[in-house]
Structure formats: structure tokens, C-alpha cells
C-alpha positions as CSV (number, residue, x, y, z in Angstrom):
1,X,-9.7,-22.2,23.6
2,X,-9.0,-25.5,24.5
3,X,-7.5,-24.6,28.0
4,X,-10.1,-23.8,30.8
5,X,-9.7,-21.8,34.1
6,X,-7.3,-23.0,36.5
7,X,-5.8,-25.6,34.1
8,X,-1.9,-26.7,35.0
9,X,-0.3,-27.0,31.9
10,X,2.9,-29.0,32.4
11,X,6.0,-27.9,29.5
12,X,9.0,-30.6,29.8
13,X,12.0,-31.3,27.9
14,X,15.5,-30.2,27.1
15,X,17.3,-26.6,26.8
16,X,14.7,-25.5,24.4
17,X,12.0,-25.8,26.9
18,X,14.3,-25.0,29.9
19,X,15.7,-22.2,28.5
20,X,16.8,-20.7,32.0
21,X,13.9,-21.6,34.3
22,X,14.0,-22.0,37.7
23,X,14.8,-25.4,39.5
24,X,13.3,-27.8,40.0
25,X,10.2,-26.7,38.9
26,X,10.0,-23.1,37.1
27,X,6.8,-21.2,37.5
28,X,5.2,-17.9,38.8
29,X,6.8,-14.5,38.6
30,X,10.0,-12.4,36.6
31,X,12.3,-15.5,35.1
32,X,11.1,-18.5,36.9
33,X,9.4,-19.8,33.2
34,X,12.7,-19.0,31.4
35,X,13.1,-17.0,28.3
36,X,12.1,-19.6,25.9
37,X,8.8,-20.4,24.2
38,X,7.1,-21.2,27.4
39,X,7.4,-17.9,28.5
40,X,6.1,-16.0,25.2
41,X,3.1,-18.8,25.5
42,X,2.3,-17.5,29.0
43,X,2.8,-14.2,27.9
44,X,0.4,-14.8,24.9
45,X,-2.2,-16.4,27.1
46,X,-2.2,-13.7,29.7
47,X,-2.4,-10.9,27.0
48,X,-5.1,-12.6,25.1
49,X,-7.1,-14.5,27.9
50,X,-6.6,-12.3,31.3
51,X,-9.9,-13.7,32.4
52,X,-8.6,-17.2,32.8
53,X,-6.1,-18.3,35.2
54,X,-3.6,-20.6,33.9
55,X,-0.8,-22.3,36.1
56,X,1.9,-22.7,33.3
57,X,5.1,-25.1,34.7
58,X,8.2,-25.4,33.1
59,X,10.4,-28.5,34.1
60,X,12.8,-28.6,31.0
61,X,16.3,-29.7,31.7
62,X,19.4,-28.4,29.5
63,X,21.3,-31.3,28.0
64,X,18.4,-34.1,28.7
65,X,18.0,-36.8,26.4
66,X,14.5,-39.2,26.3
67,X,16.6,-41.3,28.4
68,X,17.1,-38.9,31.1
69,X,13.8,-37.4,31.0
70,X,12.2,-40.5,31.6
71,X,14.2,-41.3,34.4
72,X,13.2,-38.3,36.2
73,X,9.7,-38.3,34.7
74,X,7.8,-38.7,38.3
75,X,9.3,-35.0,39.3
76,X,9.1,-33.6,36.1
77,X,5.5,-34.4,35.5
78,X,3.5,-37.3,37.2
79,X,4.1,-36.0,40.9
80,X,2.6,-32.6,39.3
81,X,-0.5,-33.7,38.4
82,X,-0.9,-31.3,35.3
83,X,-3.9,-30.8,33.7
84,X,-2.2,-30.7,30.1
85,X,1.4,-31.9,29.3
86,X,3.6,-31.0,26.8
87,X,6.6,-33.2,25.7
88,X,9.5,-31.8,23.6
89,X,12.4,-33.9,23.4
90,X,15.0,-35.9,21.2
91,X,17.4,-32.9,19.9
92,X,20.3,-34.4,22.3
93,X,19.3,-37.6,21.3
94,X,20.2,-36.8,17.7
95,X,22.9,-34.1,18.5
96,X,25.3,-36.6,20.6
97,X,25.5,-38.9,17.7
98,X,27.4,-35.9,15.9
99,X,29.3,-34.1,18.5
100,X,30.4,-36.9,20.7
101,X,30.7,-39.8,17.6
102,X,33.3,-41.3,19.8
103,X,30.8,-42.1,22.9
104,X,27.9,-43.8,21.5
105,X,26.4,-44.5,25.0
106,X,25.6,-41.0,25.3
107,X,23.3,-41.2,22.3
108,X,20.1,-42.5,22.0
109,X,18.9,-44.8,19.0
110,X,15.8,-44.0,17.2
111,X,14.5,-47.4,18.7
112,X,15.2,-46.5,22.2
113,X,13.8,-42.9,21.6
114,X,10.6,-44.5,20.3
115,X,10.4,-46.6,23.3
116,X,11.5,-43.7,25.8
117,X,8.7,-41.4,24.4
118,X,5.9,-44.5,24.4
119,X,6.5,-45.2,27.8
120,X,5.9,-41.6,28.7
121,X,2.7,-41.2,27.2
122,X,1.6,-44.6,28.6
123,X,2.5,-43.4,32.0
124,X,0.5,-40.2,31.4
125,X,-2.5,-41.8,30.3
126,X,-2.3,-44.8,32.9
127,X,-1.6,-42.4,35.9
128,X,-3.1,-39.4,35.2
129,X,-6.4,-37.9,34.2
130,X,-5.3,-35.3,31.9
131,X,-7.2,-33.4,29.3
132,X,-4.7,-33.6,26.7
133,X,-1.0,-34.4,25.9
134,X,1.0,-32.2,23.4
135,X,4.1,-33.9,21.5
136,X,6.5,-31.4,20.1
137,X,8.8,-32.6,17.6
138,X,12.4,-32.1,17.9
139,X,14.3,-30.1,15.0
140,X,17.4,-28.8,13.3
141,X,17.0,-25.3,11.8
142,X,19.0,-26.6,8.4
143,X,16.9,-26.5,5.1
144,X,19.2,-29.2,3.4
145,X,17.4,-32.3,4.1
146,X,20.3,-34.3,2.9
147,X,22.5,-32.9,5.5
148,X,23.6,-35.7,8.0
149,X,22.0,-34.0,11.2
150,X,18.8,-33.0,9.6
151,X,18.2,-36.2,7.9
152,X,18.7,-38.3,11.2
153,X,16.3,-35.5,13.0
154,X,13.7,-36.4,10.3
155,X,13.7,-39.7,11.8
156,X,12.9,-38.6,15.1
157,X,10.2,-36.3,14.1
158,X,8.3,-39.3,12.2
159,X,8.4,-41.3,15.4
160,X,6.8,-38.3,17.2
161,X,4.4,-38.0,14.6
162,X,3.6,-41.8,14.6
163,X,3.0,-42.3,18.3
164,X,0.9,-38.8,18.2
165,X,-1.5,-40.6,15.5
166,X,-1.4,-43.9,17.5
167,X,-2.3,-42.4,21.0
168,X,-4.5,-39.2,19.7
169,X,-2.1,-36.7,20.8
170,X,-1.5,-33.0,19.6
171,X,1.4,-33.3,17.6
172,X,3.3,-29.8,17.1
173,X,5.7,-30.1,14.2
174,X,8.3,-27.6,14.9
175,X,10.5,-28.9,12.5
176,X,7.9,-28.1,9.4
177,X,7.5,-24.8,10.7
178,X,11.2,-23.9,10.9
179,X,11.5,-25.2,7.5
180,X,8.7,-22.8,6.3
181,X,10.7,-20.0,7.9
182,X,14.1,-21.0,6.3
183,X,12.7,-20.4,2.9
184,X,12.7,-16.3,3.7
185,X,16.1,-15.9,6.2
186,X,19.1,-17.8,7.1
187,X,18.8,-19.7,10.5
188,X,21.6,-17.3,12.0
189,X,18.6,-14.6,12.3
190,X,17.2,-17.2,15.1
191,X,19.9,-19.6,16.2
192,X,23.8,-19.4,15.7
193,X,23.9,-23.4,16.4
194,X,20.7,-23.8,14.4
195,X,19.1,-25.3,17.3
196,X,18.8,-22.6,20.5
197,X,16.2,-20.0,19.2
198,X,16.4,-16.4,20.5
199,X,13.4,-14.3,21.4
200,X,12.4,-14.4,17.6
201,X,12.3,-18.2,17.4
202,X,10.8,-18.4,20.8
203,X,7.6,-16.6,19.4
204,X,7.9,-18.3,16.5
205,X,7.5,-21.9,18.8
206,X,4.8,-20.3,20.9
207,X,2.5,-19.0,17.9
208,X,3.2,-22.6,16.4
209,X,2.0,-24.6,19.5
210,X,-1.2,-22.2,20.1
211,X,-2.1,-22.7,16.7
212,X,-3.2,-26.2,18.0
213,X,-5.1,-24.6,20.8
214,X,-7.8,-22.7,19.2
215,X,-6.0,-19.6,20.0
216,X,-8.1,-16.1,19.3
217,X,-5.4,-13.4,18.8
218,X,-8.3,-10.9,18.3
219,X,-10.6,-12.1,21.2
220,X,-12.1,-8.9,23.4
221,X,-12.6,-9.5,27.0
């Protein structure tokens, strides 16, 4: 497994990461990590690797676009001095183009999105000594790729993949994972609005994330 004893892993992003976590920094006991995929990741790490002390931190903030996250990046990531960083942002960058079309300044274009995320990556690489960075794709739980919002979301996912390859990041493709799931079930089973997953979706996201961490579910200790 790629994580080592006493590593600090900071997860940041929007409401999907937030999932009701504590403010301003979510970590520790009870519901401080929220009830989303970050919570499920820690559950699995504790269950399978109890001999490792891992500090899991959640700084997701509901409603954030990449512009908002970049503005608070010092408090959300840099000042926490993490060993690992996971960024999952972009859903609201796209969503605002469809639920608030008459307020274009609330949305973030693909060009700005790429610039924002690339700036975050460069700040991490230039200002921190991290062991690795995860870049997680935004997603929309819609199997019809010609759907307006799904088609636009795919542009932002492609940007994440491009930047991951450029900067040698760990790319976690949540969109591809959900697309596979939607061959068997309707999105209503995990998210009525096709964005915010219930506990089932959170487990799926945790499983997809840990797939990139050399995680061993059958490990004996």
C-alpha cells in the first residue's frame, strides 16, 4: 500500500468531498470527516491497515468551483503540510452553466478550469514536499453521453486526465466508474440529482480511489 505510517492525506473539493464534514478542517472522531467517500476511505484503511496511523483530513466545501477552491487553497491544502493531496473539483464549474445560465460569471469555462487546476498542481509541487497527488475527475451520473451536461462534464474530465499525465499525478476517473455502474442500475439508486451520492455511491468512490493505492482487502494483520 502506498500510504505509510503517520502520513497525512488531505482531501479537498466541493460538496461531494465535503459531505457534511466539520469546519474549517474536518478530521478526527465522530462525523468530522462527513458521510461521503472520504469517510468510507478512512473506514476501509482502519479496517484493513490498523497497524498504520493515517491522518485523514477533509477540507471539501459545498458549492465550490475550481475558482473558489483556488482562492482558499492556502487554508485548504498548503498550510496543512500534507504528505498526499487529493483534489476532486469541477462539478459546480459545469453545473452553474446549466442551473444558472443567465449568470455566466458563476460558471467556470474549460479554459479557466484548466488554468485553475494547473495552478493548484504547481503550487503543491513548488511549495510542498508531497509523496503524491490524486486528481479525481468530476462526473455526472448520466449514461447518455450526448446529454448536454454529461457532454460538457466530459470536457472537464478530459482536462483532468491531460493534467494528470502532464504532471505525473494519480488520475481517479469517477466518471468512468459510474458509467460502468449505470449499465446495471439507474442513477436514482445512488443519487437523485445524479451528482451527490448516497452511502452506496460513497463506497463505490472509496473503492475506486483505493484501487490506485495498492490497497489489499484481504490483508491479514
